[in-house]
C-alpha positions as CSV (number, residue, x, y, z in Angstrom):
1,T,0.2,-0.2,0.3
2,R,1.2,3.1,-0.8
3,F,0.2,6.6,1.7
4,R,-0.4,9.9,-0.5
5,H,-1.8,12.1,2.0
6,H,-6.9,4.3,18.6
7,A,-9.2,1.5,18.5
8,R,-8.5,0.3,22.0
9,W,-7.1,-3.2,21.2
10,N,-4.7,-5.2,23.7
11,D,-3.6,-8.6,24.7
12,V,-3.2,-9.2,21.9
13,H,-2.1,-13.5,20.5
14,I,-0.9,-14.7,17.7
15,P,-1.6,-18.6,16.7
16,V,0.2,-19.5,13.4
17,S,-2.0,-23.1,11.8
18,S,-0.3,-25.7,10.4
19,T,-2.0,-24.3,7.3
20,G,0.0,-20.6,7.4
21,L,-3.1,-18.7,8.7
22,R,-2.2,-15.5,10.9
23,S,-4.9,-14.3,13.0
24,I,-4.6,-11.5,15.9
25,S,-7.3,-11.9,18.8
26,P,-7.4,-8.9,20.2
27,T,-9.1,-7.9,23.8
28,V,-11.7,-4.6,23.9
29,S,-11.2,-2.3,26.7
30,T,-13.8,-1.6,29.2
31,E,-14.5,1.8,26.9
32,P,-17.2,1.3,23.9
33,E,-17.4,-1.4,22.2
34,I,-18.6,-3.6,19.9
35,P,-20.8,-6.2,21.4
36,S,-19.5,-9.7,20.8
37,K,-16.6,-11.8,20.6
38,T,-13.1,-11.0,20.1
39,S,-12.1,-9.8,16.2
40,P,-9.3,-11.9,15.1
41,I,-7.0,-11.5,11.9
42,G,-6.6,-14.5,9.5
43,S,-5.4,-14.4,6.3
44,T,-5.3,-17.6,3.7
45,N,-3.8,-17.8,-0.2
46,N,-6.7,-20.7,-0.9
47,T,-10.4,-21.1,-1.1
48,S,-9.8,-24.7,0.5
49,S,-10.0,-22.9,3.8
50,T,-12.9,-21.6,5.8
51,N,-11.8,-18.4,6.1
52,P,-11.4,-15.8,4.3
53,A,-9.8,-15.4,1.3
54,I,-8.2,-12.9,-1.2
55,H,-6.3,-13.7,-4.6
56,S,-5.1,-11.6,-7.0
57,T,-2.0,-11.4,-9.6
58,V,-0.2,-8.0,-8.8
59,V,0.2,-5.6,-11.7
60,S,0.5,-2.1,-11.0
61,H,-1.0,0.5,-8.8
62,H,-4.7,1.8,-8.3
63,P,-6.4,4.5,-6.2
64,L,-8.2,2.4,-3.2
65,R,-11.9,0.4,-4.3
66,I,-13.8,-0.4,-1.2
67,R,-16.8,-2.2,-0.9
68,F,-19.4,-2.3,1.4
69,E,-22.2,-4.3,2.7
70,T,-25.0,-3.6,4.4
71,F,-26.9,-6.2,5.1
72,E,-26.4,-6.9,8.5
73,I,-26.8,-3.2,9.5
74,L,-30.1,-3.0,7.2
75,S,-31.4,-5.8,9.7
76,I,-32.2,-3.0,12.3
77,T,-34.5,0.0,10.9
78,D,-37.0,-1.3,13.9
79,T,-38.2,2.7,14.4
80,P,-38.4,5.6,12.9
81,K,-35.4,6.9,14.1
82,R,-32.8,4.2,13.0
83,K,-34.5,3.5,9.8
84,L,-33.4,8.0,9.1
85,V,-29.8,7.2,10.3
86,I,-28.6,4.8,9.2
87,D,-30.0,5.9,5.8
88,T,-27.6,8.6,6.0
89,I,-25.2,5.7,6.8
90,I,-26.0,4.2,3.4
91,K,-26.8,7.1,1.3
92,T,-23.9,9.4,2.2
93,V,-21.6,8.4,4.8
94,L,-20.0,5.2,3.5
95,G,-19.4,7.0,0.3
96,D,-17.7,10.1,1.4
97,A,-15.8,8.1,3.4
98,A,-14.9,5.6,0.6
99,D,-13.7,8.4,-1.4
100,V,-11.4,10.0,1.1
101,W,-9.6,6.5,1.3
102,S,-9.4,6.5,-2.7
103,A,-8.0,9.4,-3.0
104,A,-5.9,8.7,-0.5
105,L,-4.1,5.7,-1.2
106,N,-3.0,3.7,-4.5
107,V,-2.8,-0.4,-4.3
108,K,-1.5,-3.1,-5.9
109,S,-4.1,-3.7,-8.9
110,S,-4.3,-7.3,-9.1
111,S,-7.3,-9.9,-10.7
112,N,-8.6,-10.2,-7.4
113,S,-11.6,-11.3,-5.4
114,I,-11.8,-11.5,-2.0
115,I,-14.1,-14.8,-0.9
116,P,-16.0,-14.0,3.1
117,K,-16.9,-18.1,3.1
118,V,-20.2,-18.6,5.0
119,S,-19.5,-19.8,8.5
120,E,-17.9,-19.1,12.0
121,D,-14.8,-18.0,11.5
122,I,-14.9,-15.0,10.1
123,C,-14.4,-11.7,12.5
124,S,-14.7,-14.1,15.1
125,G,-18.8,-15.4,14.3
126,Q,-19.4,-11.2,14.6
127,M,-20.7,-11.9,11.1
128,V,-23.7,-14.0,9.3
129,I,-22.5,-14.0,5.8
130,P,-25.7,-14.1,4.1
131,N,-25.6,-17.7,1.0
132,D,-25.7,-15.1,-1.7
133,L,-22.2,-13.6,-1.0
134,V,-20.1,-16.2,-2.6
135,K,-17.3,-13.4,-4.0
136,V,-16.9,-9.7,-3.9
137,V,-15.1,-9.0,-7.2
138,H,-13.2,-5.1,-8.6
139,A,-12.6,-4.3,-4.7
140,D,-9.9,-4.3,-2.3
141,L,-11.3,-3.4,0.9
142,L,-14.3,-5.3,2.4
143,L,-16.4,-3.5,4.9
144,F,-19.4,-5.3,7.0
145,V,-21.2,-2.1,8.2
146,T,-23.0,-3.4,11.8
147,G,-24.9,-1.7,14.0
148,G,-27.0,-0.9,17.2
149,A,-26.9,0.3,20.5
150,C,-23.4,0.7,22.2
151,E,-22.8,0.8,25.8
152,G,-20.7,3.4,27.3
153,E,-20.2,7.1,26.6
154,K,-22.6,8.8,24.1
155,S,-20.0,10.5,21.8
156,Q,-19.2,7.5,20.6
157,L,-20.4,6.7,17.3
158,V,-18.4,4.5,15.0
159,F,-15.7,1.7,15.7
160,S,-13.9,-0.6,14.1
161,S,-11.8,-3.8,13.4
162,P,-10.0,-5.5,11.0
163,C,-11.0,-9.3,10.1
164,A,-8.4,-10.7,7.0
165,L,-5.2,-10.5,5.4
166,D,-3.6,-10.8,2.5
167,E,-1.5,-13.6,3.7
168,E,1.3,-12.5,0.9
169,T,1.5,-8.5,1.6
170,D,-0.7,-8.4,5.0
171,R,-2.8,-6.1,3.4
172,P,-6.2,-5.9,5.6
173,V,-8.6,-6.9,2.8
174,I,-12.0,-7.8,5.4
175,G,-12.7,-6.0,8.3
176,I,-15.7,-4.4,10.1
177,I,-17.2,-1.4,10.9
178,Y,-19.6,-0.9,14.0
179,F,-22.6,2.1,14.1
180,C,-23.9,3.3,17.6
181,V,-27.0,4.0,15.5
182,D,-28.6,4.9,19.2
183,N,-26.1,8.1,19.7
184,I,-26.4,9.5,16.1
185,N,-28.7,12.5,17.0
186,I,-31.6,13.8,15.3
187,R,-33.4,17.3,15.1
188,D,-37.5,18.0,15.7
189,D,-38.1,17.6,12.1
190,W,-36.7,14.1,11.4
191,S,-33.4,15.2,9.5
192,I,-29.7,14.7,11.2
193,A,-27.9,18.0,11.0
194,T,-25.6,19.1,8.7
195,K,-22.6,19.0,11.8
196,E,-23.1,16.3,13.2
197,Q,-23.0,14.4,9.5
198,E,-19.8,15.6,8.8
199,T,-18.9,14.2,12.9
200,L,-20.0,11.7,11.6
201,S,-18.0,10.8,8.5
202,K,-15.1,12.2,10.6
203,A,-15.8,9.5,12.3
204,T,-16.1,7.2,9.8
205,V,-13.2,8.2,8.1
206,R,-11.0,7.4,11.3
207,E,-12.3,4.1,11.2
208,I,-11.8,3.1,8.1
209,G,-8.1,3.9,9.0
210,H,-7.6,1.6,11.8
211,V,-9.0,-0.9,9.4
212,L,-6.3,-0.4,6.9
213,G,-3.2,-0.4,9.6
214,M,-3.9,2.6,12.1
215,N,-4.4,-0.1,14.7
216,S,-1.3,-1.3,17.0
217,D,-2.7,-5.1,16.6
218,L,-1.4,-4.8,13.3
219,F,2.1,-2.8,12.9
220,P,3.8,-6.1,13.2
221,Y,2.5,-6.5,10.2
222,F,3.9,-3.7,8.6
223,R,6.5,-4.1,5.5
224,D,9.3,-1.3,3.7
225,A,8.8,0.0,0.6
226,D,10.1,-3.3,-0.9
227,G,7.7,-5.0,0.3
228,G,10.2,-6.7,2.7
229,P,8.5,-7.7,6.7
230,R,9.3,-4.9,9.4
231,T,9.4,-7.4,11.7
232,P,11.5,-10.1,11.1
233,R,9.3,-12.9,10.4
234,P,8.1,-15.8,12.1
235,L,6.2,-13.4,14.4
236,K,7.2,-14.0,17.8
237,K,5.6,-13.4,21.3
238,E,7.3,-11.5,24.1
239,N,7.0,-11.1,27.3
240,V,6.3,-6.6,27.6
241,T,5.7,-4.3,30.9
242,C,3.1,-2.6,29.2
243,V,2.7,1.8,29.6
244,D,-0.4,0.7,32.5
245,G,2.2,-1.3,34.6
246,R,0.4,-4.8,33.5
247,V,2.7,-7.1,31.7
248,R,1.1,-8.9,28.3
249,D,2.8,-11.7,25.8
250,I,2.4,-9.5,23.0
251,V,4.2,-9.2,19.4
252,A,6.5,-6.4,20.2
253,P,6.9,-4.6,16.4
254,A,9.9,-4.0,14.7
């Protein structure tokens, strides 16, 4: 990935399976969180695996292409307020955020297929993949969009997690983004204030950035300009004392 322009994860665990799949199982802090299981990051390059997959033949570079799957968030339009908020997210916010990152990043061109398998493995079971979502083409990043109520700070609007990495490049290719739809204010005339919508759009841009790599869980997977890994492989955990005084087993990035 070429750059042209905080999620709260810790307690990182990186097992390496016999199939070469890599996963990260972060523990979410007590701050507002996705009300579900922990979110692993896996990677594979063959369709026989039950994990998400991407297959690519590298050619050149092009602006980042993001595809959003919104079936999950559309399933919670159970009140007039939620329907209004979710309509705004789908029709305006997501497209605006995708435009920002498309203008900011170029990625390696590929004849790729991001294939989320119909299984409980994707995003640690946070998403139920419909049977008709077999293959996603002409996309570099697949984001599953979900949402609902959020505990904790009422100012929390959206947060995210990466779910799968490309095995050859370590670039995130699948992620999840969660909107705190009940925390988004509407006016008496049943509209969302311009300032509120701008705040939501900026927060969405930030969270997509977390999926793309601005996330401490992904630091060990960063690569140099020549494509070589910055942190030596295989990745190894080590015992460290964190700034909060707690001792954790983590993979420390180089």
